[in-house]
mmCIF file of the C-alpha atoms, coordinates in Angstrom:
data_MODEL
# 
_entry.id   MODEL 
# 
loop_
_atom_site.group_PDB 
_atom_site.id 
_atom_site.type_symbol 
_atom_site.label_atom_id 
_atom_site.label_alt_id 
_atom_site.label_comp_id 
_atom_site.label_asym_id 
_atom_site.label_entity_id 
_atom_site.label_seq_id 
_atom_site.pdbx_PDB_ins_code 
_atom_site.Cartn_x 
_atom_site.Cartn_y 
_atom_site.Cartn_z 
_atom_site.occupancy 
_atom_site.B_iso_or_equiv 
_atom_site.pdbx_formal_charge 
_atom_site.auth_seq_id 
_atom_site.auth_comp_id 
_atom_site.auth_asym_id 
_atom_site.auth_atom_id 
_atom_site.pdbx_PDB_model_num 
ATOM 1   C CA . MET A 1 1   ? 16.393  -23.721 -70.211 1.00 0.00 ? 1   MET A CA 1 
ATOM 2   C CA . ASP A 1 2   ? 14.803  -25.152 -67.047 1.00 0.00 ? 2   ASP A CA 1 
ATOM 3   C CA . THR A 1 3   ? 14.370  -22.894 -64.078 1.00 0.00 ? 3   THR A CA 1 
ATOM 4   C CA . PHE A 1 4   ? 14.429  -24.067 -60.499 1.00 0.00 ? 4   PHE A CA 1 
ATOM 5   C CA . PRO A 1 5   ? 13.148  -22.344 -57.374 1.00 0.00 ? 5   PRO A CA 1 
ATOM 6   C CA . SER A 1 6   ? 15.844  -20.634 -55.370 1.00 0.00 ? 6   SER A CA 1 
ATOM 7   C CA . ASN A 1 7   ? 16.534  -21.415 -51.719 1.00 0.00 ? 7   ASN A CA 1 
ATOM 8   C CA . ASN A 1 8   ? 14.902  -18.107 -50.893 1.00 0.00 ? 8   ASN A CA 1 
ATOM 9   C CA . ASP A 1 9   ? 11.739  -19.162 -52.734 1.00 0.00 ? 9   ASP A CA 1 
ATOM 10  C CA . HIS A 1 10  ? 11.646  -22.421 -50.811 1.00 0.00 ? 10  HIS A CA 1 
ATOM 11  C CA . GLU A 1 11  ? 12.210  -20.673 -47.476 1.00 0.00 ? 11  GLU A CA 1 
ATOM 12  C CA . THR A 1 12  ? 9.470   -18.119 -48.163 1.00 0.00 ? 12  THR A CA 1 
ATOM 13  C CA . ARG A 1 13  ? 7.055   -20.869 -49.167 1.00 0.00 ? 13  ARG A CA 1 
ATOM 14  C CA . GLN A 1 14  ? 7.806   -22.831 -45.988 1.00 0.00 ? 14  GLN A CA 1 
ATOM 15  C CA . ARG A 1 15  ? 7.401   -19.721 -43.815 1.00 0.00 ? 15  ARG A CA 1 
ATOM 16  C CA . LEU A 1 16  ? 3.987   -19.116 -45.343 1.00 0.00 ? 16  LEU A CA 1 
ATOM 17  C CA . ILE A 1 17  ? 2.921   -22.722 -44.675 1.00 0.00 ? 17  ILE A CA 1 
ATOM 18  C CA . LEU A 1 18  ? 4.148   -22.545 -41.084 1.00 0.00 ? 18  LEU A CA 1 
ATOM 19  C CA . ALA A 1 19  ? 2.490   -19.185 -40.408 1.00 0.00 ? 19  ALA A CA 1 
ATOM 20  C CA . ALA A 1 20  ? -0.780  -20.352 -41.965 1.00 0.00 ? 20  ALA A CA 1 
ATOM 21  C CA . THR A 1 21  ? -0.643  -23.578 -39.948 1.00 0.00 ? 21  THR A CA 1 
ATOM 22  C CA . ARG A 1 22  ? -0.284  -21.737 -36.646 1.00 0.00 ? 22  ARG A CA 1 
ATOM 23  C CA . LEU A 1 23  ? -2.916  -19.099 -37.391 1.00 0.00 ? 23  LEU A CA 1 
ATOM 24  C CA . MET A 1 24  ? -5.473  -21.416 -38.974 1.00 0.00 ? 24  MET A CA 1 
ATOM 25  C CA . ALA A 1 25  ? -5.083  -23.992 -36.214 1.00 0.00 ? 25  ALA A CA 1 
ATOM 26  C CA . GLU A 1 26  ? -5.845  -21.261 -33.690 1.00 0.00 ? 26  GLU A CA 1 
ATOM 27  C CA . HIS A 1 27  ? -8.625  -19.393 -35.490 1.00 0.00 ? 27  HIS A CA 1 
ATOM 28  C CA . GLY A 1 28  ? -9.851  -21.559 -38.375 1.00 0.00 ? 28  GLY A CA 1 
ATOM 29  C CA . PHE A 1 29  ? -9.518  -21.120 -42.138 1.00 0.00 ? 29  PHE A CA 1 
ATOM 30  C CA . ARG A 1 30  ? -12.219 -18.482 -42.573 1.00 0.00 ? 30  ARG A CA 1 
ATOM 31  C CA . ARG A 1 31  ? -11.097 -16.280 -39.681 1.00 0.00 ? 31  ARG A CA 1 
ATOM 32  C CA . VAL A 1 32  ? -7.545  -15.703 -40.879 1.00 0.00 ? 32  VAL A CA 1 
ATOM 33  C CA . SER A 1 33  ? -6.731  -13.272 -43.692 1.00 0.00 ? 33  SER A CA 1 
ATOM 34  C CA . ILE A 1 34  ? -3.994  -13.527 -46.294 1.00 0.00 ? 34  ILE A CA 1 
ATOM 35  C CA . ARG A 1 35  ? -2.596  -10.261 -44.956 1.00 0.00 ? 35  ARG A CA 1 
ATOM 36  C CA . GLU A 1 36  ? -2.266  -11.712 -41.432 1.00 0.00 ? 36  GLU A CA 1 
ATOM 37  C CA . ILE A 1 37  ? -0.520  -14.819 -42.759 1.00 0.00 ? 37  ILE A CA 1 
ATOM 38  C CA . CYS A 1 38  ? 1.939   -12.805 -44.833 1.00 0.00 ? 38  CYS A CA 1 
ATOM 39  C CA . LYS A 1 39  ? 2.665   -10.453 -41.945 1.00 0.00 ? 39  LYS A CA 1 
ATOM 40  C CA . GLU A 1 40  ? 3.540   -13.352 -39.637 1.00 0.00 ? 40  GLU A CA 1 
ATOM 41  C CA . ALA A 1 41  ? 5.607   -15.027 -42.361 1.00 0.00 ? 41  ALA A CA 1 
ATOM 42  C CA . GLY A 1 42  ? 7.435   -11.810 -43.226 1.00 0.00 ? 42  GLY A CA 1 
ATOM 43  C CA . ALA A 1 43  ? 6.298   -12.059 -46.833 1.00 0.00 ? 43  ALA A CA 1 
ATOM 44  C CA . ASN A 1 44  ? 4.700   -9.768  -49.413 1.00 0.00 ? 44  ASN A CA 1 
ATOM 45  C CA . VAL A 1 45  ? 0.896   -9.971  -49.580 1.00 0.00 ? 45  VAL A CA 1 
ATOM 46  C CA . ALA A 1 46  ? 1.171   -11.209 -53.175 1.00 0.00 ? 46  ALA A CA 1 
ATOM 47  C CA . ALA A 1 47  ? 3.214   -14.222 -52.049 1.00 0.00 ? 47  ALA A CA 1 
ATOM 48  C CA . VAL A 1 48  ? 0.203   -16.450 -51.316 1.00 0.00 ? 48  VAL A CA 1 
ATOM 49  C CA . ASN A 1 49  ? -1.117  -16.126 -54.852 1.00 0.00 ? 49  ASN A CA 1 
ATOM 50  C CA . TYR A 1 50  ? 2.399   -16.525 -56.270 1.00 0.00 ? 50  TYR A CA 1 
ATOM 51  C CA . TYR A 1 51  ? 3.173   -19.771 -54.435 1.00 0.00 ? 51  TYR A CA 1 
ATOM 52  C CA . PHE A 1 52  ? -0.272  -21.306 -53.869 1.00 0.00 ? 52  PHE A CA 1 
ATOM 53  C CA . ARG A 1 53  ? -2.650  -19.497 -56.278 1.00 0.00 ? 53  ARG A CA 1 
ATOM 54  C CA . SER A 1 54  ? -5.160  -18.813 -53.489 1.00 0.00 ? 54  SER A CA 1 
ATOM 55  C CA . LYS A 1 55  ? -5.787  -18.922 -49.772 1.00 0.00 ? 55  LYS A CA 1 
ATOM 56  C CA . LEU A 1 56  ? -7.525  -22.299 -50.249 1.00 0.00 ? 56  LEU A CA 1 
ATOM 57  C CA . GLY A 1 57  ? -4.454  -23.563 -52.110 1.00 0.00 ? 57  GLY A CA 1 
ATOM 58  C CA . LEU A 1 58  ? -2.312  -22.562 -49.131 1.00 0.00 ? 58  LEU A CA 1 
ATOM 59  C CA . TYR A 1 59  ? -4.759  -24.257 -46.761 1.00 0.00 ? 59  TYR A CA 1 
ATOM 60  C CA . ALA A 1 60  ? -4.507  -27.456 -48.798 1.00 0.00 ? 60  ALA A CA 1 
ATOM 61  C CA . GLU A 1 61  ? -0.715  -27.338 -48.484 1.00 0.00 ? 61  GLU A CA 1 
ATOM 62  C CA . VAL A 1 62  ? -1.036  -26.875 -44.715 1.00 0.00 ? 62  VAL A CA 1 
ATOM 63  C CA . TRP A 1 63  ? -3.108  -30.043 -44.512 1.00 0.00 ? 63  TRP A CA 1 
ATOM 64  C CA . LYS A 1 64  ? -0.848  -32.010 -46.857 1.00 0.00 ? 64  LYS A CA 1 
ATOM 65  C CA . SER A 1 65  ? 2.261   -31.133 -44.858 1.00 0.00 ? 65  SER A CA 1 
ATOM 66  C CA . LEU A 1 66  ? 0.613   -32.146 -41.568 1.00 0.00 ? 66  LEU A CA 1 
ATOM 67  C CA . ILE A 1 67  ? -0.810  -35.360 -43.014 1.00 0.00 ? 67  ILE A CA 1 
ATOM 68  C CA . GLU A 1 68  ? 2.614   -36.351 -44.345 1.00 0.00 ? 68  GLU A CA 1 
ATOM 69  C CA . ALA A 1 69  ? 4.351   -35.496 -41.079 1.00 0.00 ? 69  ALA A CA 1 
ATOM 70  C CA . THR A 1 70  ? 1.810   -37.047 -38.712 1.00 0.00 ? 70  THR A CA 1 
ATOM 71  C CA . MET A 1 71  ? -0.869  -39.352 -40.135 1.00 0.00 ? 71  MET A CA 1 
ATOM 72  C CA . GLU A 1 72  ? 1.084   -40.998 -42.954 1.00 0.00 ? 72  GLU A CA 1 
ATOM 73  C CA . GLN A 1 73  ? 4.289   -41.240 -40.936 1.00 0.00 ? 73  GLN A CA 1 
ATOM 74  C CA . THR A 1 74  ? 2.436   -42.743 -37.983 1.00 0.00 ? 74  THR A CA 1 
ATOM 75  C CA . HIS A 1 75  ? 0.758   -45.309 -40.227 1.00 0.00 ? 75  HIS A CA 1 
ATOM 76  C CA . ALA A 1 76  ? 4.097   -46.308 -41.764 1.00 0.00 ? 76  ALA A CA 1 
ATOM 77  C CA . THR A 1 77  ? 5.574   -46.699 -38.272 1.00 0.00 ? 77  THR A CA 1 
ATOM 78  C CA . VAL A 1 78  ? 2.606   -48.783 -37.109 1.00 0.00 ? 78  VAL A CA 1 
ATOM 79  C CA . VAL A 1 79  ? 2.988   -51.179 -40.047 1.00 0.00 ? 79  VAL A CA 1 
ATOM 80  C CA . GLU A 1 80  ? 6.744   -51.446 -39.545 1.00 0.00 ? 80  GLU A CA 1 
ATOM 81  C CA . GLU A 1 81  ? 6.433   -52.024 -35.784 1.00 0.00 ? 81  GLU A CA 1 
ATOM 82  C CA . GLY A 1 82  ? 3.896   -54.810 -36.357 1.00 0.00 ? 82  GLY A CA 1 
ATOM 83  C CA . LYS A 1 83  ? 5.844   -56.787 -38.968 1.00 0.00 ? 83  LYS A CA 1 
ATOM 84  C CA . GLY A 1 84  ? 6.199   -60.464 -38.082 1.00 0.00 ? 84  GLY A CA 1 
ATOM 85  C CA . LYS A 1 85  ? 4.176   -60.153 -34.884 1.00 0.00 ? 85  LYS A CA 1 
ATOM 86  C CA . SER A 1 86  ? 0.981   -61.832 -33.754 1.00 0.00 ? 86  SER A CA 1 
ATOM 87  C CA . PRO A 1 87  ? -2.299  -59.886 -34.120 1.00 0.00 ? 87  PRO A CA 1 
ATOM 88  C CA . GLU A 1 88  ? -2.265  -59.172 -30.380 1.00 0.00 ? 88  GLU A CA 1 
ATOM 89  C CA . GLU A 1 89  ? 1.280   -57.820 -30.492 1.00 0.00 ? 89  GLU A CA 1 
ATOM 90  C CA . LYS A 1 90  ? 0.400   -55.795 -33.583 1.00 0.00 ? 90  LYS A CA 1 
ATOM 91  C CA . LEU A 1 91  ? -2.447  -54.203 -31.630 1.00 0.00 ? 91  LEU A CA 1 
ATOM 92  C CA . ARG A 1 92  ? -0.073  -53.405 -28.772 1.00 0.00 ? 92  ARG A CA 1 
ATOM 93  C CA . ALA A 1 93  ? 2.289   -51.761 -31.261 1.00 0.00 ? 93  ALA A CA 1 
ATOM 94  C CA . TYR A 1 94  ? -0.592  -49.838 -32.870 1.00 0.00 ? 94  TYR A CA 1 
ATOM 95  C CA . ILE A 1 95  ? -1.743  -48.370 -29.548 1.00 0.00 ? 95  ILE A CA 1 
ATOM 96  C CA . ARG A 1 96  ? 1.799   -47.499 -28.492 1.00 0.00 ? 96  ARG A CA 1 
ATOM 97  C CA . VAL A 1 97  ? 2.637   -45.690 -31.729 1.00 0.00 ? 97  VAL A CA 1 
ATOM 98  C CA . GLN A 1 98  ? -0.722  -43.894 -31.804 1.00 0.00 ? 98  GLN A CA 1 
ATOM 99  C CA . LEU A 1 99  ? -0.475  -42.606 -28.246 1.00 0.00 ? 99  LEU A CA 1 
ATOM 100 C CA . GLN A 1 100 ? 3.178   -41.625 -28.535 1.00 0.00 ? 100 GLN A CA 1 
ATOM 101 C CA . ALA A 1 101 ? 2.392   -39.635 -31.670 1.00 0.00 ? 101 ALA A CA 1 
ATOM 102 C CA . LEU A 1 102 ? -0.691  -37.983 -30.222 1.00 0.00 ? 102 LEU A CA 1 
ATOM 103 C CA . VAL A 1 103 ? 0.803   -37.001 -26.866 1.00 0.00 ? 103 VAL A CA 1 
ATOM 104 C CA . ASN A 1 104 ? 4.179   -35.763 -28.116 1.00 0.00 ? 104 ASN A CA 1 
ATOM 105 C CA . GLU A 1 105 ? 4.176   -32.318 -26.530 1.00 0.00 ? 105 GLU A CA 1 
ATOM 106 C CA . GLY A 1 106 ? 7.520   -31.423 -28.097 1.00 0.00 ? 106 GLY A CA 1 
ATOM 107 C CA . ASP A 1 107 ? 6.054   -31.589 -31.604 1.00 0.00 ? 107 ASP A CA 1 
ATOM 108 C CA . GLN A 1 108 ? 3.335   -29.016 -32.271 1.00 0.00 ? 108 GLN A CA 1 
ATOM 109 C CA . ARG A 1 109 ? 2.230   -30.638 -35.521 1.00 0.00 ? 109 ARG A CA 1 
ATOM 110 C CA . GLY A 1 110 ? -0.045  -33.175 -33.840 1.00 0.00 ? 110 GLY A CA 1 
ATOM 111 C CA . PHE A 1 111 ? -1.648  -30.400 -31.786 1.00 0.00 ? 111 PHE A CA 1 
ATOM 112 C CA . TRP A 1 112 ? -2.137  -28.203 -34.853 1.00 0.00 ? 112 TRP A CA 1 
ATOM 113 C CA . LEU A 1 113 ? -3.676  -31.066 -36.795 1.00 0.00 ? 113 LEU A CA 1 
ATOM 114 C CA . GLY A 1 114 ? -6.090  -31.775 -33.946 1.00 0.00 ? 114 GLY A CA 1 
ATOM 115 C CA . ARG A 1 115 ? -7.193  -28.138 -33.897 1.00 0.00 ? 115 ARG A CA 1 
ATOM 116 C CA . LEU A 1 116 ? -7.651  -28.087 -37.670 1.00 0.00 ? 116 LEU A CA 1 
ATOM 117 C CA . VAL A 1 117 ? -9.737  -31.269 -37.501 1.00 0.00 ? 117 VAL A CA 1 
ATOM 118 C CA . ALA A 1 118 ? -11.928 -29.595 -34.879 1.00 0.00 ? 118 ALA A CA 1 
ATOM 119 C CA . HIS A 1 119 ? -12.381 -26.517 -37.082 1.00 0.00 ? 119 HIS A CA 1 
ATOM 120 C CA . GLU A 1 120 ? -13.203 -28.609 -40.153 1.00 0.00 ? 120 GLU A CA 1 
ATOM 121 C CA . THR A 1 121 ? -15.690 -30.679 -38.171 1.00 0.00 ? 121 THR A CA 1 
ATOM 122 C CA . SER A 1 122 ? -17.574 -27.656 -36.870 1.00 0.00 ? 122 SER A CA 1 
ATOM 123 C CA . GLU A 1 123 ? -17.196 -25.430 -39.944 1.00 0.00 ? 123 GLU A CA 1 
ATOM 124 C CA . PRO A 1 124 ? -16.203 -27.536 -42.972 1.00 0.00 ? 124 PRO A CA 1 
ATOM 125 C CA . THR A 1 125 ? -14.510 -26.034 -45.998 1.00 0.00 ? 125 THR A CA 1 
ATOM 126 C CA . LEU A 1 126 ? -16.819 -27.151 -48.792 1.00 0.00 ? 126 LEU A CA 1 
ATOM 127 C CA . GLU A 1 127 ? -14.911 -25.756 -51.773 1.00 0.00 ? 127 GLU A CA 1 
ATOM 128 C CA . PRO A 1 128 ? -12.983 -28.462 -53.678 1.00 0.00 ? 128 PRO A CA 1 
ATOM 129 C CA . ILE A 1 129 ? -9.203  -28.204 -53.759 1.00 0.00 ? 129 ILE A CA 1 
ATOM 130 C CA . GLU A 1 130 ? -8.006  -26.657 -57.010 1.00 0.00 ? 130 GLU A CA 1 
ATOM 131 C CA . GLY A 1 131 ? -7.361  -29.354 -59.598 1.00 0.00 ? 131 GLY A CA 1 
ATOM 132 C CA . SER A 1 132 ? -9.353  -31.917 -57.632 1.00 0.00 ? 132 SER A CA 1 
ATOM 133 C CA . ASP A 1 133 ? -12.951 -32.862 -56.931 1.00 0.00 ? 133 ASP A CA 1 
ATOM 134 C CA . ARG A 1 134 ? -12.117 -33.481 -53.261 1.00 0.00 ? 134 ARG A CA 1 
ATOM 135 C CA . THR A 1 135 ? -12.610 -31.113 -50.342 1.00 0.00 ? 135 THR A CA 1 
ATOM 136 C CA . ILE A 1 136 ? -9.974  -30.640 -47.661 1.00 0.00 ? 136 ILE A CA 1 
ATOM 137 C CA . TRP A 1 137 ? -11.721 -33.085 -45.321 1.00 0.00 ? 137 TRP A CA 1 
ATOM 138 C CA . GLN A 1 138 ? -12.181 -35.724 -48.028 1.00 0.00 ? 138 GLN A CA 1 
ATOM 139 C CA . MET A 1 139 ? -8.486  -35.503 -48.869 1.00 0.00 ? 139 MET A CA 1 
ATOM 140 C CA . ALA A 1 140 ? -7.496  -35.785 -45.196 1.00 0.00 ? 140 ALA A CA 1 
ATOM 141 C CA . PHE A 1 141 ? -9.830  -38.723 -44.665 1.00 0.00 ? 141 PHE A CA 1 
ATOM 142 C CA . GLU A 1 142 ? -8.621  -40.650 -47.710 1.00 0.00 ? 142 GLU A CA 1 
ATOM 143 C CA . ARG A 1 143 ? -4.904  -40.010 -47.183 1.00 0.00 ? 143 ARG A CA 1 
ATOM 144 C CA . GLY A 1 144 ? -4.584  -39.943 -43.414 1.00 0.00 ? 144 GLY A CA 1 
ATOM 145 C CA . ILE A 1 145 ? -7.518  -41.346 -41.484 1.00 0.00 ? 145 ILE A CA 1 
ATOM 146 C CA . LEU A 1 146 ? -8.857  -44.209 -43.599 1.00 0.00 ? 146 LEU A CA 1 
ATOM 147 C CA . PRO A 1 147 ? -5.613  -46.203 -44.141 1.00 0.00 ? 147 PRO A CA 1 
ATOM 148 C CA . LYS A 1 148 ? -4.880  -46.354 -40.410 1.00 0.00 ? 148 LYS A CA 1 
ATOM 149 C CA . PHE A 1 149 ? -8.439  -47.270 -39.495 1.00 0.00 ? 149 PHE A CA 1 
ATOM 150 C CA . LEU A 1 150 ? -8.623  -50.021 -42.141 1.00 0.00 ? 150 LEU A CA 1 
ATOM 151 C CA . TYR A 1 151 ? -5.370  -51.447 -40.756 1.00 0.00 ? 151 TYR A CA 1 
ATOM 152 C CA . LEU A 1 152 ? -6.831  -51.410 -37.250 1.00 0.00 ? 152 LEU A CA 1 
ATOM 153 C CA . CYS A 1 153 ? -10.011 -53.121 -38.487 1.00 0.00 ? 153 CYS A CA 1 
ATOM 154 C CA . GLU A 1 154 ? -7.926  -55.885 -40.061 1.00 0.00 ? 154 GLU A CA 1 
ATOM 155 C CA . LEU A 1 155 ? -6.152  -56.458 -36.737 1.00 0.00 ? 155 LEU A CA 1 
ATOM 156 C CA . VAL A 1 156 ? -9.326  -56.452 -34.688 1.00 0.00 ? 156 VAL A CA 1 
ATOM 157 C CA . GLY A 1 157 ? -11.069 -58.701 -37.190 1.00 0.00 ? 157 GLY A CA 1 
ATOM 158 C CA . GLU A 1 158 ? -8.323  -61.314 -36.774 1.00 0.00 ? 158 GLU A CA 1 
ATOM 159 C CA . LEU A 1 159 ? -8.598  -61.131 -33.009 1.00 0.00 ? 159 LEU A CA 1 
ATOM 160 C CA . ILE A 1 160 ? -12.377 -61.467 -32.736 1.00 0.00 ? 160 ILE A CA 1 
ATOM 161 C CA . GLY A 1 161 ? -12.926 -63.766 -35.696 1.00 0.00 ? 161 GLY A CA 1 
ATOM 162 C CA . CYS A 1 162 ? -15.011 -61.382 -37.819 1.00 0.00 ? 162 CYS A CA 1 
ATOM 163 C CA . PRO A 1 163 ? -14.440 -59.806 -41.245 1.00 0.00 ? 163 PRO A CA 1 
ATOM 164 C CA . ALA A 1 164 ? -12.735 -56.420 -41.214 1.00 0.00 ? 164 ALA A CA 1 
ATOM 165 C CA . ASN A 1 165 ? -15.897 -54.762 -42.560 1.00 0.00 ? 165 ASN A CA 1 
ATOM 166 C CA . ASP A 1 166 ? -18.233 -56.393 -40.026 1.00 0.00 ? 166 ASP A CA 1 
ATOM 167 C CA . ALA A 1 167 ? -20.122 -53.930 -37.810 1.00 0.00 ? 167 ALA A CA 1 
ATOM 168 C CA . LYS A 1 168 ? -18.776 -55.602 -34.662 1.00 0.00 ? 168 LYS A CA 1 
ATOM 169 C CA . THR A 1 169 ? -15.202 -55.221 -35.906 1.00 0.00 ? 169 THR A CA 1 
ATOM 170 C CA . ILE A 1 170 ? -15.710 -51.571 -36.824 1.00 0.00 ? 170 ILE A CA 1 
ATOM 171 C CA . TYR A 1 171 ? -17.268 -50.779 -33.428 1.00 0.00 ? 171 TYR A CA 1 
ATOM 172 C CA . CYS A 1 172 ? -14.370 -52.421 -31.595 1.00 0.00 ? 172 CYS A CA 1 
ATOM 173 C CA . ALA A 1 173 ? -11.795 -50.589 -33.730 1.00 0.00 ? 173 ALA A CA 1 
ATOM 174 C CA . ALA A 1 174 ? -13.585 -47.271 -33.184 1.00 0.00 ? 174 ALA A CA 1 
ATOM 175 C CA . SER A 1 175 ? -13.617 -47.897 -29.420 1.00 0.00 ? 175 SER A CA 1 
ATOM 176 C CA . ILE A 1 176 ? -9.859  -48.475 -29.408 1.00 0.00 ? 176 ILE A CA 1 
ATOM 177 C CA . GLN A 1 177 ? -9.107  -45.424 -31.540 1.00 0.00 ? 177 GLN A CA 1 
ATOM 178 C CA . GLY A 1 178 ? -11.494 -43.343 -29.455 1.00 0.00 ? 178 GLY A CA 1 
ATOM 179 C CA . GLN A 1 179 ? -9.503  -44.026 -26.285 1.00 0.00 ? 179 GLN A CA 1 
ATOM 180 C CA . CYS A 1 180 ? -6.301  -42.772 -27.915 1.00 0.00 ? 180 CYS A CA 1 
ATOM 181 C CA . LEU A 1 181 ? -8.000  -39.585 -29.065 1.00 0.00 ? 181 LEU A CA 1 
ATOM 182 C CA . MET A 1 182 ? -9.687  -39.022 -25.709 1.00 0.00 ? 182 MET A CA 1 
ATOM 183 C CA . PHE A 1 183 ? -6.453  -39.114 -23.740 1.00 0.00 ? 183 PHE A CA 1 
ATOM 184 C CA . ALA A 1 184 ? -4.664  -36.941 -26.269 1.00 0.00 ? 184 ALA A CA 1 
ATOM 185 C CA . GLN A 1 185 ? -7.295  -34.247 -26.741 1.00 0.00 ? 185 GLN A CA 1 
ATOM 186 C CA . ALA A 1 186 ? -9.097  -34.055 -23.406 1.00 0.00 ? 186 ALA A CA 1 
ATOM 187 C CA . LYS A 1 187 ? -6.262  -33.834 -20.894 1.00 0.00 ? 187 LYS A CA 1 
ATOM 188 C CA . GLU A 1 188 ? -7.460  -30.493 -19.509 1.00 0.00 ? 188 GLU A CA 1 
ATOM 189 C CA . THR A 1 189 ? -10.948 -31.927 -18.997 1.00 0.00 ? 189 THR A CA 1 
ATOM 190 C CA . LEU A 1 190 ? -9.597  -35.041 -17.296 1.00 0.00 ? 190 LEU A CA 1 
ATOM 191 C CA . LYS A 1 191 ? -7.695  -32.925 -14.771 1.00 0.00 ? 191 LYS A CA 1 
ATOM 192 C CA . HIS A 1 192 ? -11.000 -31.676 -13.342 1.00 0.00 ? 192 HIS A CA 1 
ATOM 193 C CA . PHE A 1 193 ? -12.155 -35.161 -12.356 1.00 0.00 ? 193 PHE A CA 1 
ATOM 194 C CA . ASN A 1 194 ? -9.200  -35.916 -10.109 1.00 0.00 ? 194 ASN A CA 1 
ATOM 195 C CA . PRO A 1 195 ? -5.965  -33.943 -10.457 1.00 0.00 ? 195 PRO A CA 1 
ATOM 196 C CA . ASN A 1 196 ? -4.034  -36.523 -8.416  1.00 0.00 ? 196 ASN A CA 1 
ATOM 197 C CA . VAL A 1 197 ? -4.810  -39.572 -10.550 1.00 0.00 ? 197 VAL A CA 1 
ATOM 198 C CA . ALA A 1 198 ? -2.162  -40.836 -12.984 1.00 0.00 ? 198 ALA A CA 1 
ATOM 199 C CA . GLY A 1 199 ? -0.173  -37.622 -12.944 1.00 0.00 ? 199 GLY A CA 1 
ATOM 200 C CA . PHE A 1 200 ? -2.974  -35.354 -14.185 1.00 0.00 ? 200 PHE A CA 1 
ATOM 201 C CA . GLY A 1 201 ? -1.917  -32.705 -11.685 1.00 0.00 ? 201 GLY A CA 1 
ATOM 202 C CA . TYR A 1 202 ? 1.699   -32.219 -12.701 1.00 0.00 ? 202 TYR A CA 1 
ATOM 203 C CA . SER A 1 203 ? 2.721   -33.437 -16.139 1.00 0.00 ? 203 SER A CA 1 
ATOM 204 C CA . PHE A 1 204 ? -0.028  -35.267 -17.943 1.00 0.00 ? 204 PHE A CA 1 
ATOM 205 C CA . PHE A 1 205 ? 2.235   -36.480 -20.721 1.00 0.00 ? 205 PHE A CA 1 
ATOM 206 C CA . SER A 1 206 ? 5.499   -37.006 -18.902 1.00 0.00 ? 206 SER A CA 1 
ATOM 207 C CA . ALA A 1 207 ? 7.443   -40.041 -20.156 1.00 0.00 ? 207 ALA A CA 1 
ATOM 208 C CA . GLU A 1 208 ? 6.380   -42.015 -17.085 1.00 0.00 ? 208 GLU A CA 1 
ATOM 209 C CA . ASN A 1 209 ? 2.719   -41.126 -17.376 1.00 0.00 ? 209 ASN A CA 1 
ATOM 210 C CA . THR A 1 210 ? 2.651   -41.768 -21.113 1.00 0.00 ? 210 THR A CA 1 
ATOM 211 C CA . GLU A 1 211 ? 3.805   -45.311 -20.374 1.00 0.00 ? 211 GLU A CA 1 
ATOM 212 C CA . ARG A 1 212 ? 0.946   -45.661 -17.858 1.00 0.00 ? 212 ARG A CA 1 
ATOM 213 C CA . LEU A 1 213 ? -1.536  -44.476 -20.459 1.00 0.00 ? 213 LEU A CA 1 
ATOM 214 C CA . ILE A 1 214 ? -0.191  -46.863 -23.081 1.00 0.00 ? 214 ILE A CA 1 
ATOM 215 C CA . ALA A 1 215 ? -0.375  -49.779 -20.645 1.00 0.00 ? 215 ALA A CA 1 
ATOM 216 C CA . HIS A 1 216 ? -3.916  -48.877 -19.580 1.00 0.00 ? 216 HIS A CA 1 
ATOM 217 C CA . VAL A 1 217 ? -5.336  -48.385 -23.088 1.00 0.00 ? 217 VAL A CA 1 
ATOM 218 C CA . THR A 1 218 ? -3.620  -51.564 -24.300 1.00 0.00 ? 218 THR A CA 1 
ATOM 219 C CA . GLU A 1 219 ? -4.857  -53.803 -21.503 1.00 0.00 ? 219 GLU A CA 1 
ATOM 220 C CA . PHE A 1 220 ? -8.355  -52.284 -21.529 1.00 0.00 ? 220 PHE A CA 1 
ATOM 221 C CA . SER A 1 221 ? -8.591  -52.742 -25.298 1.00 0.00 ? 221 SER A CA 1 
ATOM 222 C CA . LEU A 1 222 ? -7.280  -56.299 -25.263 1.00 0.00 ? 222 LEU A CA 1 
ATOM 223 C CA . ALA A 1 223 ? -9.690  -57.236 -22.466 1.00 0.00 ? 223 ALA A CA 1 
ATOM 224 C CA . GLY A 1 224 ? -12.580 -55.909 -24.523 1.00 0.00 ? 224 GLY A CA 1 
ATOM 225 C CA . VAL A 1 225 ? -11.397 -57.624 -27.687 1.00 0.00 ? 225 VAL A CA 1 
ATOM 226 C CA . ARG A 1 226 ? -10.985 -60.949 -25.854 1.00 0.00 ? 226 ARG A CA 1 
ATOM 227 C CA . ALA A 1 227 ? -14.489 -60.661 -24.433 1.00 0.00 ? 227 ALA A CA 1 
ATOM 228 C CA . VAL A 1 228 ? -15.959 -60.055 -27.883 1.00 0.00 ? 228 VAL A CA 1 
ATOM 229 C CA . ALA A 1 229 ? -13.905 -62.935 -29.309 1.00 0.00 ? 229 ALA A CA 1 
ATOM 230 C CA . ALA A 1 230 ? -15.261 -65.246 -26.575 1.00 0.00 ? 230 ALA A CA 1 
ATOM 231 C CA . GLN A 1 231 ? -18.808 -64.231 -27.515 1.00 0.00 ? 231 GLN A CA 1 
ATOM 232 C CA . GLN A 1 232 ? -18.106 -65.093 -31.133 1.00 0.00 ? 232 GLN A CA 1 
ATOM 233 C CA . VAL A 1 233 ? -16.886 -68.553 -30.122 1.00 0.00 ? 233 VAL A CA 1 
ATOM 234 C CA . GLU A 1 234 ? -20.080 -69.131 -28.116 1.00 0.00 ? 234 GLU A CA 1 
ATOM 235 C CA . ILE A 1 235 ? -22.249 -68.022 -31.033 1.00 0.00 ? 235 ILE A CA 1 
ATOM 236 C CA . HIS A 1 236 ? -20.575 -70.442 -33.425 1.00 0.00 ? 236 HIS A CA 1 
ATOM 237 C CA . SER A 1 237 ? -20.267 -73.397 -31.021 1.00 0.00 ? 237 SER A CA 1 
# 
């Protein structure tokens, strides 16, 4: 006879993932104990091994849940928003969706993911995920980061007249993505330059200011892309 997890099992598992997400985003994987996670989740200390086999298994689930909720969902939205549009309009849609996802202050998942990325960059978890030959970062890169960036490279390549894997295309795509990340992750730093510019002093990511940011990054990016495209025309003429 098949057995299925009870609602209580599912709820406990989700509480453990949520507690681990919050604690690991704040302190990093290595600086949080299983006991601390279970205490915050209101679960028995044996629960991590029961549901995830190990602390690393729980950490992998934290990443998977955030990738599904943020990176993969954002990519699907970007593709959907760009259907049937010109490359330029697709780029506008890409920047809008990216910035809206990154600056959504009502959803902590983007913030948590950003903190986890920072921890993994400075102190990578080198152990492979159980049942896989991939590390946490390799899994995140392959599932979440790479598909979006390849899509952006395809768009930029069309606009500047270069292959998607050309160095010029990749540099342009990285410059566009870098702007989105800068505005999303460095808002406290930006306030120090001039607290009265573009709403930095009151609500950096108010609805009105988010629209300003989207407009700025879009127009700045398109101006750069057009300049590079013009250079390509000169080279081949």
